[in-house]
Each structure stands twice: as structure tokens, then as C-alpha cells.
TIVO-2410 file (N, C-alpha, C; in nm, 3 decimals):
# residues 159
REC num residu      c1      c2      c3 atome chaine
REC   1      M   8.903  13.796   8.849     N      A
REC   1      M   8.793  13.708   8.887    CA      A
REC   1      M   8.694  13.704   8.771     C      A
REC   2      R   8.663  13.584   8.728     N      A
REC   2      R   8.575  13.567   8.613    CA      A
REC   2      R   8.433  13.613   8.641     C      A
REC   3      R   8.377  13.579   8.755     N      A
REC   3      R   8.239  13.615   8.789    CA      A
REC   3      R   8.241  13.739   8.879     C      A
REC   4      K   8.250  13.854   8.818     N      A
REC   4      K   8.262  13.981   8.892    CA      A
REC   4      K   8.145  14.006   8.987     C      A
REC   5      E   8.027  13.954   8.954     N      A
REC   5      E   7.911  13.976   9.041    CA      A
REC   5      E   7.925  13.905   9.176     C      A
REC   6      R   8.018  13.811   9.185     N      A
REC   6      R   8.040  13.739   9.311    CA      A
REC   6      R   8.156  13.797   9.392     C      A
REC   7      E   8.229  13.889   9.332     N      A
REC   7      E   8.345  13.947   9.399    CA      A
REC   7      E   8.304  14.032   9.519     C      A
REC   8      V   8.379  14.018   9.628     N      A
REC   8      V   8.360  14.102   9.747    CA      A
REC   8      V   8.486  14.188   9.759     C      A
REC   9      S   8.469  14.319   9.752     N      A
REC   9      S   8.587  14.406   9.756    CA      A
REC   9      S   8.590  14.498   9.878     C      A
REC  10      D   8.479  14.514   9.946     N      A
REC  10      D   8.475  14.597  10.066    CA      A
REC  10      D   8.551  14.527  10.179     C      A
REC  11      V   8.648  14.597  10.239     N      A
REC  11      V   8.733  14.532  10.341    CA      A
REC  11      V   8.653  14.487  10.463     C      A
REC  12      K   8.548  14.558  10.498     N      A
REC  12      K   8.465  14.516  10.613    CA      A
REC  12      K   8.391  14.386  10.581     C      A
REC  13      E   8.346  14.371  10.458     N      A
REC  13      E   8.280  14.246  10.417    CA      A
REC  13      E   8.381  14.132  10.411     C      A
REC  14      I   8.502  14.160  10.366     N      A
REC  14      I   8.606  14.057  10.364    CA      A
REC  14      I   8.639  14.015  10.506     C      A
REC  15      A   8.646  14.111  10.597     N      A
REC  15      A   8.670  14.079  10.738    CA      A
REC  15      A   8.559  13.989  10.792     C      A
REC  16      Q   8.435  14.014  10.752     N      A
REC  16      Q   8.323  13.928  10.795    CA      A
REC  16      Q   8.339  13.786  10.741     C      A
REC  17      I   8.382  13.775  10.616     N      A
REC  17      I   8.406  13.642  10.558    CA      A
REC  17      I   8.514  13.570  10.639     C      A
REC  18      L   8.625  13.639  10.668     N      A
REC  18      L   8.731  13.576  10.749    CA      A
REC  18      L   8.677  13.535  10.886     C      A
REC  19      S   8.593  13.619  10.945     N      A
REC  19      S   8.534  13.587  11.076    CA      A
REC  19      S   8.451  13.460  11.071     C      A
REC  20      N   8.385  13.435  10.957     N      A
REC  20      N   8.298  13.319  10.944    CA      A
REC  20      N   8.373  13.189  10.915     C      A
REC  21      C   8.499  13.198  10.878     N      A
REC  21      C   8.577  13.079  10.840    CA      A
REC  21      C   8.652  13.023  10.960     C      A
REC  22      S   8.668  12.892  10.963     N      A
REC  22      S   8.732  12.830  11.079    CA      A
REC  22      S   8.872  12.776  11.053     C      A
REC  23      T   8.910  12.756  10.928     N      A
REC  23      T   9.040  12.697  10.897    CA      A
REC  23      T   9.107  12.777  10.786     C      A
REC  24      L   9.235  12.802  10.805     N      A
REC  24      L   9.317  12.868  10.703    CA      A
REC  24      L   9.410  12.763  10.645     C      A
REC  25      R   9.418  12.757  10.512     N      A
REC  25      R   9.511  12.665  10.447    CA      A
REC  25      R   9.624  12.748  10.387     C      A
REC  26      I   9.746  12.712  10.424     N      A
REC  26      I   9.863  12.786  10.378    CA      A
REC  26      I   9.942  12.698  10.282     C      A
REC  27      A   9.979  12.754  10.168     N      A
REC  27      A  10.060  12.684  10.068    CA      A
REC  27      A  10.202  12.741  10.073     C      A
REC  28      F  10.296  12.656  10.114     N      A
REC  28      F  10.435  12.696  10.123    CA      A
REC  28      F  10.510  12.651  10.000     C      A
REC  29      P  10.591  12.738   9.941     N      A
REC  29      P  10.676  12.693   9.830    CA      A
REC  29      P  10.779  12.595   9.885     C      A
REC  30      T  10.816  12.498   9.806     N      A
REC  30      T  10.917  12.400   9.847    CA      A
REC  30      T  11.027  12.396   9.742     C      A
REC  31      P  11.147  12.354   9.781     N      A
REC  31      P  11.254  12.340   9.683    CA      A
REC  31      P  11.217  12.240   9.573     C      A
REC  32      E  11.144  12.138   9.612     N      A
REC  32      E  11.090  12.040   9.516    CA      A
REC  32      E  10.942  12.071   9.499     C      A
REC  33      A  10.884  12.038   9.387     N      A
REC  33      A  10.740  12.061   9.368    CA      A
REC  33      A  10.667  11.940   9.423     C      A
REC  34      P  10.545  11.944   9.460     N      A
REC  34      P  10.452  12.057   9.463    CA      A
REC  34      P  10.463  12.134   9.595     C      A
REC  35      P  10.382  12.242   9.609     N      A
REC  35      P  10.383  12.317   9.736    CA      A
REC  35      P  10.334  12.230   9.851     C      A
REC  36      Y  10.374  12.267   9.970     N      A
REC  36      Y  10.332  12.200  10.093    CA      A
REC  36      Y  10.213  12.280  10.147     C      A
REC  37      V  10.095  12.217  10.155     N      A
REC  37      V   9.974  12.284  10.202    CA      A
REC  37      V   9.937  12.229  10.339     C      A
REC  38      V   9.913  12.319  10.432     N      A
REC  38      V   9.880  12.277  10.568    CA      A
REC  38      V   9.762  12.360  10.622     C      A
REC  39      P   9.663  12.293  10.683     N      A
REC  39      P   9.552  12.366  10.745    CA      A
REC  39      P   9.592  12.409  10.886     C      A
REC  40      V   9.554  12.530  10.925     N      A
REC  40      V   9.586  12.582  11.058    CA      A
REC  40      V   9.467  12.658  11.115     C      A
REC  41      N   9.463  12.665  11.250     N      A
REC  41      N   9.373  12.757  11.317    CA      A
REC  41      N   9.430  12.896  11.296     C      A
REC  42      F   9.345  12.998  11.296     N      A
REC  42      F   9.398  13.132  11.269    CA      A
REC  42      F   9.314  13.240  11.335     C      A
REC  43      G   9.372  13.356  11.339     N      A
REC  43      G   9.304  13.479  11.378    CA      A
REC  43      G   9.348  13.585  11.280     C      A
REC  44      F   9.290  13.703  11.289     N      A
REC  44      F   9.331  13.809  11.196    CA      A
REC  44      F   9.310  13.945  11.259     C      A
REC  45      S   9.373  14.044  11.199     N      A
REC  45      S   9.349  14.183  11.235    CA      A
REC  45      S   9.333  14.262  11.106     C      A
REC  46      L   9.268  14.376  11.117     N      A
REC  46      L   9.248  14.468  11.006    CA      A
REC  46      L   9.279  14.607  11.058     C      A
REC  47      Q   9.386  14.667  11.005     N      A
REC  47      Q   9.423  14.803  11.043    CA      A
REC  47      Q   9.457  14.881  10.917     C      A
REC  48      N   9.397  14.997  10.903     N      A
REC  48      N   9.420  15.082  10.786    CA      A
REC  48      N   9.400  15.005  10.656     C      A
REC  49      D   9.293  14.926  10.651     N      A
REC  49      D   9.257  14.845  10.533    CA      A
REC  49      D   9.362  14.741  10.496     C      A
REC  50      R   9.448  14.703  10.592     N      A
REC  50      R   9.551  14.601  10.569    CA      A
REC  50      R   9.522  14.483  10.664     C      A
REC  51      F   9.520  14.363  10.607     N      A
REC  51      F   9.495  14.243  10.686    CA      A
REC  51      F   9.626  14.180  10.731     C      A
REC  52      A   9.622  14.124  10.850     N      A
REC  52      A   9.728  14.037  10.900    CA      A
REC  52      A   9.659  13.912  10.953     C      A
REC  53      L   9.716  13.796  10.923     N      A
REC  53      L   9.663  13.668  10.970    CA      A
REC  53      L   9.762  13.611  11.070     C      A
REC  54      F   9.712  13.543  11.172     N      A
REC  54      F   9.797  13.486  11.276    CA      A
REC  54      F   9.772  13.337  11.288     C      A
REC  55      F   9.879  13.260  11.306     N      A
REC  55      F   9.865  13.117  11.331    CA      A
REC  55      F   9.981  13.072  11.420     C      A
REC  56      H   9.968  12.952  11.475     N      A
REC  56      H  10.073  12.901  11.564    CA      A
REC  56      H  10.114  12.762  11.519     C      A
REC  57      S  10.226  12.718  11.573     N      A
REC  57      S  10.274  12.583  11.542    CA      A
REC  57      S  10.367  12.536  11.653     C      A
REC  58      A  10.402  12.409  11.644     N      A
REC  58      A  10.509  12.359  11.730    CA      A
REC  58      A  10.638  12.429  11.689     C      A
REC  59      A  10.740  12.417  11.770     N      A
REC  59      A  10.867  12.485  11.742    CA      A
REC  59      A  10.952  12.413  11.639     C      A
REC  60      A  10.910  12.295  11.596     N      A
REC  60      A  10.987  12.219  11.496    CA      A
REC  60      A  10.890  12.148  11.403     C      A
REC  61      G  10.939  12.111  11.285     N      A
REC  61      G  10.858  12.038  11.189    CA      A
REC  61      G  10.874  12.096  11.050     C      A
REC  62      R  10.808  12.032  10.954     N      A
REC  62      R  10.819  12.071  10.813    CA      A
REC  62      R  10.777  12.217  10.790     C      A
REC  63      K  10.667  12.257  10.850     N      A
REC  63      K  10.617  12.393  10.835    CA      A
REC  63      K  10.722  12.495  10.882     C      A
REC  64      V  10.779  12.470  10.998     N      A
REC  64      V  10.881  12.560  11.054    CA      A
REC  64      V  11.005  12.562  10.965     C      A
REC  65      E  11.045  12.446  10.916     N      A
REC  65      E  11.161  12.440  10.826    CA      A
REC  65      E  11.139  12.526  10.702     C      A
REC  66      L  11.021  12.518  10.644     N      A
REC  66      L  10.992  12.596  10.523    CA      A
REC  66      L  10.985  12.745  10.553     C      A
REC  67      I  10.925  12.781  10.666     N      A
REC  67      I  10.916  12.922  10.703    CA      A
REC  67      I  11.056  12.980  10.727     C      A
REC  68      E  11.138  12.904  10.796     N      A
REC  68      E  11.269  12.956  10.836    CA      A
REC  68      E  11.379  12.929  10.735     C      A
REC  69      S  11.344  12.873  10.619     N      A
REC  69      S  11.444  12.847  10.515    CA      A
REC  69      S  11.488  12.974  10.444     C      A
REC  70      G  11.413  13.081  10.460     N      A
REC  70      G  11.447  13.209  10.401    CA      A
REC  70      G  11.401  13.320  10.492     C      A
REC  71      D  11.459  13.439  10.477     N      A
REC  71      D  11.421  13.548  10.567    CA      A
REC  71      D  11.297  13.623  10.517     C      A
REC  72      N  11.239  13.577  10.406     N      A
REC  72      N  11.123  13.646  10.350    CA      A
REC  72      N  11.028  13.543  10.291     C      A
REC  73      C  10.969  13.459  10.377     N      A
REC  73      C  10.886  13.347  10.332    CA      A
REC  73      C  10.756  13.398  10.270     C      A
REC  74      K  10.743  13.385  10.139     N      A
REC  74      K  10.623  13.426  10.066    CA      A
REC  74      K  10.535  13.304  10.046     C      A
REC  75      I  10.408  13.318  10.078     N      A
REC  75      I  10.315  13.204  10.073    CA      A
REC  75      I  10.185  13.245  10.005     C      A
REC  76      G  10.103  13.142   9.976     N      A
REC  76      G   9.966  13.161   9.933    CA      A
REC  76      G   9.876  13.106  10.042     C      A
REC  77      W   9.754  13.153  10.052     N      A
REC  77      W   9.661  13.105  10.154    CA      A
REC  77      W   9.518  13.109  10.101     C      A
REC  78      E   9.432  13.033  10.170     N      A
REC  78      E   9.291  13.022  10.132    CA      A
REC  78      E   9.210  12.986  10.254     C      A
REC  79      T   9.088  13.038  10.260     N      A
REC  79      T   8.991  12.998  10.361    CA      A
REC  79      T   8.852  13.007  10.300     C      A
REC  80      D   8.763  12.921  10.343     N      A
REC  80      D   8.627  12.924  10.288    CA      A
REC  80      D   8.528  12.867  10.387     C      A
REC  81      R   8.401  12.889  10.355     N      A
REC  81      R   8.291  12.840  10.437    CA      A
REC  81      R   8.177  12.801  10.345     C      A
REC  82      T   8.132  12.677  10.356     N      A
REC  82      T   8.014  12.632  10.280    CA      A
REC  82      T   7.890  12.672  10.358     C      A
REC  83      I   7.799  12.734  10.289     N      A
REC  83      I   7.674  12.778  10.351    CA      A
REC  83      I   7.563  12.679  10.323     C      A
REC  84      E   7.554  12.634  10.196     N      A
REC  84      E   7.446  12.544  10.157    CA      A
REC  84      E   7.484  12.473  10.028     C      A
REC  85      I   7.449  12.346  10.021     N      A
REC  85      I   7.467  12.270   9.897    CA      A
REC  85      I   7.331  12.212   9.860     C      A
REC  86      G   7.293  12.224   9.733     N      A
REC  86      G   7.166  12.169   9.692    CA      A
REC  86      G   7.119  12.225   9.559     C      A
REC  87      A   6.993  12.198   9.528     N      A
REC  87      A   6.937  12.243   9.401    CA      A
REC  87      A   6.787  12.252   9.410     C      A
REC  88      E   6.732  12.334   9.319     N      A
REC  88      E   6.586  12.339   9.309    CA      A
REC  88      E   6.535  12.208   9.250     C      A
REC  89      N   6.608  12.153   9.154     N      A
REC  89      N   6.571  12.027   9.091    CA      A
REC  89      N   6.676  11.924   9.129     C      A
REC  90      A   6.655  11.853   9.237     N      A
REC  90      A   6.753  11.760   9.292    CA      A
REC  90      A   6.780  11.639   9.203     C      A
REC  91      D   6.697  11.616   9.101     N      A
REC  91      D   6.716  11.501   9.012    CA      A
REC  91      D   6.816  11.527   8.900     C      A
REC  92      V   6.856  11.653   8.881     N      A
REC  92      V   6.948  11.688   8.773    CA      A
REC  92      V   7.079  11.735   8.835     C      A
REC  93      A   7.184  11.655   8.818     N      A
REC  93      A   7.312  11.685   8.882    CA      A
REC  93      A   7.367  11.822   8.844     C      A
REC  94      C   7.354  11.861   8.720     N      A
REC  94      C   7.409  11.989   8.674    CA      A
REC  94      C   7.336  12.110   8.730     C      A
REC  95      K   7.223  12.089   8.796     N      A
REC  95      K   7.149  12.198   8.857    CA      A
REC  95      K   7.190  12.222   9.003     C      A
REC  96      W   7.275  12.134   9.056     N      A
REC  96      W   7.322  12.150   9.193    CA      A
REC  96      W   7.423  12.263   9.198     C      A
REC  97      S   7.430  12.328   9.313     N      A
REC  97      S   7.525  12.437   9.332    CA      A
REC  97      S   7.564  12.443   9.479     C      A
REC  98      C   7.659  12.527   9.508     N      A
REC  98      C   7.708  12.544   9.644    CA      A
REC  98      C   7.707  12.693   9.677     C      A
REC  99      R   7.648  12.729   9.787     N      A
REC  99      R   7.655  12.866   9.840    CA      A
REC  99      R   7.774  12.870   9.933     C      A
REC 100      Y   7.861  12.969   9.916     N      A
REC 100      Y   7.984  12.974   9.995    CA      A
REC 100      Y   8.038  13.115  10.003     C      A
REC 101      E   8.135  13.133  10.091     N      A
REC 101      E   8.216  13.253  10.101    CA      A
REC 101      E   8.360  13.207  10.103     C      A
REC 102      S   8.449  13.281  10.038     N      A
REC 102      S   8.589  13.242  10.039    CA      A
REC 102      S   8.679  13.364  10.024     C      A
REC 103      A   8.801  13.346  10.069     N      A
REC 103      A   8.904  13.449  10.051    CA      A
REC 103      A   9.034  13.377  10.020     C      A
REC 104      I   9.110  13.432   9.928     N      A
REC 104      I   9.242  13.379   9.896    CA      A
REC 104      I   9.339  13.495   9.889     C      A
REC 105      G   9.465  13.464   9.903     N      A
REC 105      G   9.562  13.572   9.894    CA      A
REC 105      G   9.705  13.523   9.904     C      A
REC 106      T   9.793  13.619   9.913     N      A
REC 106      T   9.935  13.593   9.931    CA      A
REC 106      T   9.983  13.676  10.049     C      A
REC 107      G  10.100  13.643  10.097     N      A
REC 107      G  10.154  13.719  10.209    CA      A
REC 107      G  10.296  13.679  10.241     C      A
REC 108      V  10.351  13.751  10.335     N      A
REC 108      V  10.486  13.727  10.383    CA      A
REC 108      V  10.476  13.695  10.532     C      A
REC 109      I  10.544  13.589  10.574     N      A
REC 109      I  10.535  13.542  10.712    CA      A
REC 109      I  10.647  13.599  10.797     C      A
REC 110      A  10.611  13.639  10.919     N      A
REC 110      A  10.709  13.683  11.019    CA      A
REC 110      A  10.683  13.607  11.148     C      A
REC 111      R  10.789  13.559  11.211     N      A
REC 111      R  10.776  13.494  11.342    CA      A
REC 111      R  10.768  13.600  11.450     C      A
REC 112      L  10.676  13.581  11.545     N      A
REC 112      L  10.653  13.680  11.650    CA      A
REC 112      L  10.718  13.637  11.781     C      A
REC 113      E  10.761  13.734  11.858     N      A
REC 113      E  10.821  13.711  11.990    CA      A
REC 113      E  10.761  13.808  12.090     C      A
REC 114      G  10.780  13.777  12.218     N      A
REC 114      G  10.738  13.868  12.326    CA      A
REC 114      G  10.591  13.901  12.323     C      A
REC 115      K  10.560  14.030  12.341     N      A
REC 115      K  10.420  14.074  12.345    CA      A
REC 115      K  10.349  14.048  12.212     C      A
REC 116      E  10.419  14.063  12.099     N      A
REC 116      E  10.357  14.034  11.969    CA      A
REC 116      E  10.312  13.888  11.962     C      A
REC 117      K  10.388  13.798  12.023     N      A
REC 117      K  10.355  13.655  12.023    CA      A
REC 117      K  10.224  13.632  12.099     C      A
REC 118      T  10.213  13.686  12.219     N      A
REC 118      T  10.089  13.666  12.296    CA      A
REC 118      T   9.972  13.742  12.233     C      A
REC 119      D  10.000  13.857  12.172     N      A
REC 119      D   9.893  13.929  12.101    CA      A
REC 119      D   9.841  13.845  11.984     C      A
REC 120      G   9.933  13.780  11.912     N      A
REC 120      G   9.893  13.693  11.801    CA      A
REC 120      G   9.808  13.577  11.848     C      A
REC 121      L   9.850  13.514  11.958     N      A
REC 121      L   9.771  13.404  12.015    CA      A
REC 121      L   9.634  13.454  12.061     C      A
REC 122      S   9.630  13.575  12.116     N      A
REC 122      S   9.502  13.633  12.158    CA      A
REC 122      S   9.410  13.655  12.039     C      A
REC 123      R   9.465  13.694  11.925     N      A
REC 123      R   9.383  13.710  11.802    CA      A
REC 123      R   9.322  13.577  11.761     C      A
REC 124      I   9.401  13.471  11.773     N      A
REC 124      I   9.350  13.337  11.739    CA      A
REC 124      I   9.238  13.299  11.835     C      A
REC 125      M   9.259  13.318  11.965     N      A
REC 125      M   9.157  13.283  12.064    CA      A
REC 125      M   9.031  13.367  12.044     C      A
REC 126      E   9.047  13.494  12.012     N      A
REC 126      E   8.934  13.583  11.985    CA      A
REC 126      E   8.853  13.533  11.865     C      A
REC 127      H   8.924  13.487  11.762     N      A
REC 127      H   8.857  13.438  11.641    CA      A
REC 127      H   8.764  13.321  11.673     C      A
REC 128      Y   8.804  13.238  11.769     N      A
REC 128      Y   8.722  13.122  11.806    CA      A
REC 128      Y   8.635  13.149  11.929     C      A
REC 129      Q   8.612  13.277  11.956     N      A
REC 129      Q   8.522  13.324  12.061    CA      A
REC 129      Q   8.559  13.281  12.202     C      A
REC 130      F   8.688  13.283  12.233     N      A
REC 130      F   8.732  13.257  12.370    CA      A
REC 130      F   8.676  13.369  12.459     C      A
REC 131      P   8.610  13.332  12.569     N      A
REC 131      P   8.551  13.437  12.655    CA      A
REC 131      P   8.659  13.505  12.741     C      A
REC 132      G   8.661  13.635  12.740     N      A
REC 132      G   8.754  13.708  12.825    CA      A
REC 132      G   8.894  13.721  12.766     C      A
REC 133      K   8.988  13.755  12.853     N      A
REC 133      K   9.127  13.773  12.812    CA      A
REC 133      K   9.203  13.643  12.837     C      A
REC 134      P   9.260  13.584  12.732     N      A
REC 134      P   9.330  13.456  12.752    CA      A
REC 134      P   9.459  13.472  12.834     C      A
REC 135      Q   9.486  13.373  12.916     N      A
REC 135      Q   9.611  13.363  12.991    CA      A
REC 135      Q   9.693  13.253  12.927     C      A
REC 136      F   9.825  13.269  12.920     N      A
REC 136      F   9.911  13.171  12.854    CA      A
REC 136      F  10.016  13.118  12.951     C      A
REC 137      D  10.037  12.988  12.948     N      A
REC 137      D  10.136  12.920  13.030    CA      A
REC 137      D  10.274  12.943  12.968     C      A
REC 138      E  10.366  13.000  13.043     N      A
REC 138      E  10.500  13.033  12.993    CA      A
REC 138      E  10.575  12.910  12.940     C      A
REC 139      K  10.556  12.795  13.003     N      A
REC 139      K  10.624  12.672  12.957    CA      A
REC 139      K  10.574  12.632  12.818     C      A
REC 140      I  10.445  12.644  12.796     N      A
REC 140      I  10.388  12.610  12.665    CA      A
REC 140      I  10.427  12.715  12.562     C      A
REC 141      L  10.426  12.842  12.602     N      A
REC 141      L  10.468  12.949  12.510    CA      A
REC 141      L  10.610  12.927  12.461     C      A
REC 142      A  10.696  12.877  12.547     N      A
REC 142      A  10.838  12.857  12.511    CA      A
REC 142      A  10.853  12.755  12.399     C      A
REC 143      R  10.761  12.662  12.386     N      A
REC 143      R  10.772  12.560  12.281    CA      A
REC 143      R  10.668  12.578  12.169     C      A
REC 144      T  10.612  12.698  12.163     N      A
REC 144      T  10.513  12.731  12.060    CA      A
REC 144      T  10.564  12.847  11.976     C      A
REC 145      N  10.556  12.832  11.846     N      A
REC 145      N  10.587  12.943  11.755    CA      A
REC 145      N  10.456  13.010  11.715     C      A
REC 146      V  10.460  13.141  11.702     N      A
REC 146      V  10.344  13.218  11.656    CA      A
REC 146      V  10.392  13.303  11.539     C      A
REC 147      Y  10.311  13.306  11.433     N      A
REC 147      Y  10.348  13.376  11.311    CA      A
REC 147      Y  10.239  13.473  11.269     C      A
REC 148      R  10.283  13.577  11.201     N      A
REC 148      R  10.191  13.673  11.139    CA      A
REC 148      R  10.215  13.667  10.989     C      A
REC 149      I  10.107  13.660  10.913     N      A
REC 149      I  10.114  13.673  10.768    CA      A
REC 149      I  10.071  13.815  10.735     C      A
REC 150      D  10.163  13.893  10.685     N      A
REC 150      D  10.130  14.026  10.636    CA      A
REC 150      D  10.074  14.007  10.495     C      A
REC 151      V   9.944  14.027  10.481     N      A
REC 151      V   9.875  13.999  10.356    CA      A
REC 151      V   9.918  14.100  10.250     C      A
REC 152      T   9.966  14.049  10.137     N      A
REC 152      T  10.010  14.135  10.027    CA      A
REC 152      T   9.906  14.143   9.916     C      A
REC 153      S   9.819  14.043   9.908     N      A
REC 153      S   9.707  14.049   9.814    CA      A
REC 153      S   9.593  13.967   9.873     C      A
REC 154      I   9.471  14.011   9.843     N      A
REC 154      I   9.354  13.939   9.892    CA      A
REC 154      I   9.241  13.952   9.791     C      A
REC 155      S   9.168  13.844   9.773     N      A
REC 155      S   9.054  13.840   9.685    CA      A
REC 155      S   8.945  13.761   9.756     C      A
REC 156      A   8.823  13.810   9.754     N      A
REC 156      A   8.714  13.741   9.823    CA      A
REC 156      A   8.594  13.727   9.730     C      A
REC 157      K   8.515  13.624   9.761     N      A
REC 157      K   8.404  13.587   9.674    CA      A
REC 157      K   8.289  13.536   9.760     C      A
REC 158      R   8.167  13.562   9.715     N      A
REC 158      R   8.047  13.510   9.782    CA      A
REC 158      R   7.951  13.462   9.674     C      A
REC 159      H   7.895  13.342   9.693     N      A
REC 159      H   7.796  13.288   9.599    CA      A
REC 159      H   7.684  13.226   9.679     C      A
***
């Protein structure tokens, strides 16, 4: 990271940044270039200083094809939150700046089943402040895929 003073390395602070963000963008490698980037709703967990990200999808589509094209789908991801845009001197464009928090990283995707699947969905609902313990309709669960990204690298920044 070029601007070391903006780097966030404490895992609890990184978890707070993830908590503040509403959309995760995942970059999937493709056989043809460029990568396929898709925004998703997400949740996360932090255990023993290791992050896991959770997202869901329909049971079919481009995203599912890319995930299931290999048994070890390696991806890149990003999430951010704009806090403020502006400047002390609004008449000079080069004086404008953006206050933000962001996290980027890489990971390996695993499809979840059974209790892990509903736990992953619960993490997503928790992230968006669902009140109480979520209940899931079995018919909808049957046509919904839930994935965990085991984070292999993470970098966070605050400005």
C-alpha cells in the first residue's frame, strides 16, 4: 500500500469496515478476459483472526457456472463505503477529496449445504440488521445457493 498512514491492519477495525459496507463486489476469473465482476449482498465472520465472507445466488447463471467450473475457485473481492466528498476550497477541483473506508482481498469459494447453508444466510441477514433469528422457507432454500469465501488475503484502508 502506497499510503501507509491510511492502512488499517487491526482485524477488529477491518471487521468494523466490513460491517459498515453494504455491497461486496466479486471478480471471477474467466476463460476469456476480462474478469466477470458481480455485486452481491454479503455477511461475514471473524474467527481466530480469519475472515470468511458469505453470499447467495440463484442455483443457475454465469456466477454459478464460474464458481463450479473448478473445484478451487479463486477470486478477488472489494467493498467500500463513501463517508464524505468535498473540499475546503470548492472552487478548485484538485482540492476535492473523498473520505472512505475500503477492504480488498482474495479468497477461495466453497458452496455450503445443510446447516452451514442456513448459517451463511443468517450471517447475511445479521449483516443487514435483521431483527431476531431468521426463518427460511425450505422451498426457497432448495433453489438458492449459498457460498463462503475463505479469505486468503485482506487489505483495508481508511481516508
